[in-house]
Structures are given as structure tokens and as C-alpha cells.
C-alpha positions in Angstrom: 7.1 -22.8 5.7 8.5 -20.4 8.3 6.5 -17.5 9.6 5.1 -16.1 12.9 2.7 -18.5 14.5 0.8 -19.3 17.7 -2.7 -18.6 19.0 -1.9 -15.0 20.1 -0.6 -14.2 16.6 -3.6 -15.8 15.0 -6.0 -13.8 17.3 -4.2 -10.6 16.5 -4.6 -11.3 12.8 -8.3 -11.9 13.2 -8.7 -8.6 15.1 -7.1 -6.8 12.1 -9.7 -8.1 9.6 -12.2 -5.4 8.8 -15.4 -6.9 7.5 -17.3 -3.6 7.3 -15.6 -2.4 4.1 -14.7 -4.4 0.9 -11.1 -5.2 0.5 -9.3 -5.8 -2.8 -7.7 -9.1 -1.9 -11.1 -10.6 -0.9 -12.9 -9.1 -4.0 -10.1 -10.6 -6.2 -10.8 -13.9 -4.5 -14.5 -13.6 -5.2 -13.9 -12.9 -8.9 -11.6 -15.9 -9.1 -14.4 -18.1 -7.7 -13.0 -18.4 -4.2 -14.9 -18.6 -0.9 -12.5 -16.5 1.2 -14.6 -13.3 1.1 -17.5 -11.6 2.9 -20.9 -10.4 1.8 -19.5 -6.8 1.6 -16.8 -8.0 -0.8 -19.3 -9.9 -2.9 -21.6 -6.9 -3.1 -18.8 -4.6 -4.2 -17.5 -7.2 -6.6 -20.9 -7.5 -8.3 -21.2 -3.7 -8.6 -17.8 -3.4 -10.1 -18.6 -6.2 -12.5 -21.8 -4.3 -13.6 -19.7 -1.2 -14.3 -17.1 -3.2 -16.0 -18.2 -6.7 -17.1 -14.7 -7.7 -18.2 -13.2 -7.4 -14.7 -13.4 -11.2 -14.1 -11.4 -11.7 -17.3 -8.8 -9.4 -16.0 -8.4 -11.3 -12.7 -8.2 -14.6 -14.6 -5.7 -13.2 -17.1 -3.5 -11.8 -14.4 -3.5 -15.2 -12.6 -2.7 -17.0 -15.9 0.1 -14.5 -16.6 1.7 -15.4 -13.2 1.6 -19.1 -14.1 3.2 -18.6 -17.5 5.9 -16.2 -16.2 6.8 -18.5 -13.3 6.9 -21.5 -15.6 9.2 -19.7 -18.0 11.6 -18.4 -15.3 11.8 -21.8 -13.6 11.9 -24.2 -16.6 13.7 -22.0 -19.3 15.8 -19.6 -17.3 16.6 -21.7 -14.3 15.5 -19.4 -11.6 15.3 -21.1 -8.2 14.3 -18.2 -6.0 11.2 -16.0 -6.0 10.3 -13.0 -3.9 6.5 -12.5 -4.4 5.3 -9.2 -2.9 1.5 -8.6 -2.7 0.7 -12.3 -2.6 -3.1 -12.0 -2.2 -5.3 -14.8 -1.0 -4.0 -18.2 -1.9 -5.8 -19.9 -4.8 -4.8 -22.6 -7.3 -1.3 -22.5 -8.9 0.4 -20.1 -6.5 4.0 -19.1 -7.3 5.5 -21.9 -5.2 3.2 -24.6 -6.7 4.1 -23.7 -10.3 7.8 -23.4 -9.5 8.2 -26.5 -7.3 6.3 -28.7 -9.8 9.2 -28.0 -12.1 12.1 -27.7 -9.6 11.1 -28.9 -6.1 14.2 -27.2 -4.6 12.9 -23.8 -5.4 12.7 -21.3 -2.5 9.8 -18.7 -2.3 9.3 -15.8 0.0 5.8 -14.3 0.0 5.1 -10.8 1.3 1.7 -9.3 2.2 0.2 -7.2 5.0 -3.4 -8.2 4.7 -4.4 -10.1 7.9 -6.8 -12.5 6.1 -4.1 -13.3 3.6 -1.7 -14.0 6.5 -4.1 -16.3 8.2 -4.6 -18.4 5.0 -1.0 -18.4 4.2 -0.1 -20.1 7.4 -2.4 -23.0 6.4 -2.1 -23.2 2.7 1.3 -21.9 1.5 3.3 -25.1 2.2 6.4 -26.2 0.5 7.9 -29.3 -1.1 10.4 -31.1 1.2 13.3 -30.1 -1.0 12.5 -26.4 -1.2 11.1 -23.8 1.2 8.2 -21.3 1.4 8.4 -18.4 3.8 6.0 -15.6 4.5 6.7 -12.0 5.6 4.1 -9.6 7.1 5.1 -6.4 5.5 4.0 -3.6 3.1 5.6 -3.1 -0.3 6.8 0.3 1.0 8.9 -1.4 3.8 11.7 -2.2 1.4 14.5 -2.5 3.9 12.4 -4.7 6.2 11.4 -7.0 3.4 15.0 -7.4 2.1 16.3 -8.0 5.6 13.9 -10.8 6.3 13.9 -12.3 2.8 17.7 -12.7 3.0 17.1 -15.3 5.7 15.6 -17.6 3.1 17.0 -16.4 -0.2 20.6 -16.1 -1.4 20.9 -12.6 -2.8 24.2 -13.6 -4.6 22.1 -15.8 -6.9 19.3 -14.6 -9.3 15.9 -13.9 -7.8 12.6 -13.4 -9.6 10.9 -10.4 -8.1 7.1 -10.8 -8.5 5.0 -7.6 -8.2 1.6 -8.6 -9.7 -1.2 -6.1 -9.1 0.5 -4.5 -6.1 2.2 -1.3 -7.4 -1.3 0.0 -8.2 -1.6 0.7 -4.5 1.4 3.0 -4.4 0.6 6.7 -5.3 2.8 8.8 -7.5 3.7 10.9 -4.4 5.2 7.7 -2.8 7.8 7.2 -5.5 6.6 3.8 -6.9 9.4 3.7 -9.4 12.0 4.3 -6.7 10.5 1.5 -4.5 10.8 -1.0 -7.4 14.3 0.2 -8.2 15.4 -0.2 -4.5 14.2 -3.8 -4.6 16.0 -4.6 -7.9 19.2 -2.9 -6.7 19.5 -5.5 -4.0 19.3 -8.4 -6.5 22.2 -9.7 -8.6 22.6 -9.8 -12.4 20.3 -12.4 -13.9 17.4 -11.6 -11.6 14.1 -10.9 -13.2 11.1 -8.5 -12.6 7.6 -9.8 -13.2 5.1 -6.9 -12.9 1.4 -6.4 -13.7 -0.6 -3.2 -13.4 -4.1 -2.0 -14.1 -4.0 0.5 -17.0 -6.0 3.5 -18.1 -6.5 4.0 -21.8 -8.9 6.1 -23.9 -10.5 3.1 -25.5 -11.3 1.5 -22.1 -13.4 4.2 -20.3 -15.4 1.6 -18.2 -12.2 0.7 -16.4 -11.8 4.3 -15.1 -15.4 4.2 -13.9 -14.9 0.9 -12.1 -11.7 2.2 -10.4 -13.5 5.4 -9.4 -16.3 3.3 -7.8 -13.7 1.3 -5.9 -11.8 4.3 -4.6 -15.0 5.7 -3.3 -16.1 2.5 -1.5 -13.2 0.1 -1.0 -9.7 -0.2 0.5 -6.9 0.3 -0.3 -7.1 2.9 -3.0 -6.0 2.1 -6.6 -3.8 4.1 -8.9 -4.1 3.6 -12.6 -1.2 4.2 -15.0 -0.9 4.2 -18.8 0.9 1.4 -20.6 3.9 3.7 -21.1 4.0 4.5 -17.4 3.8 0.7 -16.6 6.7 0.1 -19.0 8.8 2.6 -17.0 9.1 0.1 -14.2 11.3 -1.9 -16.5 13.8 0.9 -17.2 17.3 -0.4 -17.2 16.2 -4.0 -17.6 16.2 -6.2 -20.7 12.5 -6.5 -21.5 11.6 -10.0 -22.6 9.4 -10.4 -25.7 6.6 -9.4 -26.3 7.2 -6.5 -23.9 4.6 -4.9 -21.7 1.3 -6.1 -23.1 -2.1 -7.2 -22.0 -1.6 -10.0 -19.5 -3.8 -12.2 -21.8 -1.3 -11.7 -24.6 2.0 -12.4 -22.8 3.1 -15.7 -24.4 -0.4 -17.2 -24.3 0.5 -20.2 -26.4 -2.5 -19.6 -28.6 -2.3 -20.7 -32.2 -1.0 -18.2 -34.8 -3.7 -15.7 -35.7 -5.8 -16.5 -32.6 -4.6 -13.7 -30.3 -6.6 -13.4 -27.1 -8.6 -10.3 -26.4 -6.9 -7.5 -24.6 -7.7 -6.8 -20.9 -6.8 -3.7 -18.9 -4.3 -5.5 -16.8 -0.9 -5.2 -18.5 2.3 -7.1 -17.5 5.8 -7.8 -18.6 9.0 -9.6 -17.6 12.4 -8.0 -17.6 16.0 -9.3 -16.9 18.5 -7.4 -14.8 21.8 -7.2 -16.9 
């Protein structure tokens, strides 16, 4: 793994960690059973779970969706490069672990701007000897910066899987979220794929809206919900893989026929750039 290192850098990251307010990456870690969170995150996580008891199922479904999508792209499509933006705190079966179990030569570039994520990445996001794992300290909005640094590890003349799981929700409509995703895709060649998941809002899931409202009043960064149709718009111009944009729990779950998993309010899909 190649990334900024050294005691001074580590100290600067520690200084950037705010333990006075809950943070989404740490709450997500709490829901997934991790230990990389603070009492303020656990308290907020419990309150959100009281408002919306299914939230832990959403976190687990999103993580499982990542694993199935990466497995498909590596084993079935032959992708050997991943650009994973909005990495979150490392847990089990990170993108590089799933991909490099299948193809050890796979190269992965992770992108995040949360200081706690960065500290853990330096220690935990290691690579197989045949492949590489790099890490960029950047925000999704810093498209040019991300592409410039990612090009040092990835070959943009060959297909790349762009991973945007649970990260576009932090981009407001006034910040042109569709344009940000399009700019990233425009830099990638034909045969590249987009993997994206997003919290949805839907009339039959009102408790989700209540939980998001609580989060936006108490946590950071703020969340933006979108309808399933609005999430599908991120795949405009791409060949959307079956079964389309659906509940993450229902994207190729491998369940027996007639035993479809319950829906969660985290929807995702995979699309191929023609």
C-alpha cells in the first residue's frame, strides 16, 4: 500500500478526529459490530436504531452487496482495477480482500477524507504481493484530484470498477451529484463499471425519513435521500446489469427461488460503460 505516512501525518490525522459529534463512518462501524467508534457514535446509533429498527439490516445488506458485486466483476467480468470512493472504516471483506482472493494481481485505490478512516487504512488496507492497494485522502467532490492521483496506480486505458457505495448521499442536489459521477465515468474506458448504492425515500418506508431527519439534526456529514428513480439516474448512459437498481439485499442474493430477501431502504445497482 502506498499513501502518506510518518508520525507528523499520523498526528495531523488524530487532530482532525472530532469525538464531540457522531460521525457516519463510525456509526456504520458500530452497526456492523465494529469497535472503531466512540460513545457519542454508539449513542446516536442506538437512537437511530430505535427510530428505525431495520437500520442494521441496511448496513449489513450494503456490505454484502459490495462483496457480491466485487466478486461478480472480478470473477465473471475480469475487472482487475477498482476505484473505491467513500471507503469507510475497514471491516471484513473490504474491496481488495474480495477481489484479490480471486485475482491476487488486482489493483485497488481507496478514497476517503475521514481522518479516522485514514488512520485505520494505513494499518489495515494491505495488499497481496502480486497486486497493489493505494489510499487517497480526498473528498468525492475533488474529481480532478482523485483522478490525477489514482492514475499513478491504475491504468485508465483498461476497465476500472468505480465503487460509490453509500457516498453520493452526502452530495446535495445543489452540488450536481449526477455531474460528479459522470465526470468520474468520463475518465474511464469502455468496459468499466459503476457500482453505486444509496439510501432511498419511499412512501411505504416513513421511518427511514424520520431516522435521516434525526441524523441531520445531530450528526455529520448531512445525508440526502433520493427516490429509487433518482438513484437509477446515476446509471444513465450505462448498460444496467440485471436485476437493475433494487434493494441491496435483492441484488443477486443467491437465495433459492421463491425465497426473496426482505427489502431494505438502501438500493444499489451495477452498470457497464459501453
